[in-house]
N, C-alpha and C positions, 0 to 999 in steps of 0.2 A: 556538510560541515562536520557532522559526527563521525561519518566515515573516515575522513582525514585523521581526526584524533585517534580513532581506533586503529588505523594503519600504522600510525606513528608510535603505538604503544602507550599513549596517554590514557586510554580507556581499556579496561579488560572485560571480557565476557564473565558473567557470574551464573550460577545455577544451570549450566549447560545440560545436566542430566534431565531438566525439566523442559527442554526446548522441543518443539514439534517442528517437522518439516513444513516448509511453506507449502501450502496446498492451494493458493490462489487468492484473489481478491474478491471479497464479498461486499456488495453495496445494497443497503436497505433504503428504500424510500416509499413515501406514501404516493399512490397513484392520484395525481391531480392534473386534470387536463390543461389548466392554465400554466402549469410548471413543466409540462412534458418535454418541451424542446430544450429548456435549460438543463433538465435532468439527463436527457439523451445526450446532449453535448458534454457533460461532465463524465458520464459513463463511457462515452467514446474516447475522451482524453485519457481517463485512467486506464482503459484497456490498452490504448496505443503505448502509454509510458510504462506499463508493467508487463509487456509482452516477454521480455527477456528474464523475468523473474521465475 
């Protein structure tokens, strides 16, 4: 949604001199054995969806 607005010139970037290159996705979570499968599924999903970034 926001990308469409940006591409149409409705949004403009600001403070570009402070931008940093994208260095990857970081996921922080508490290791809990009861939630481990759900967390693993989320991490796998995020990894798959962000491969192109």
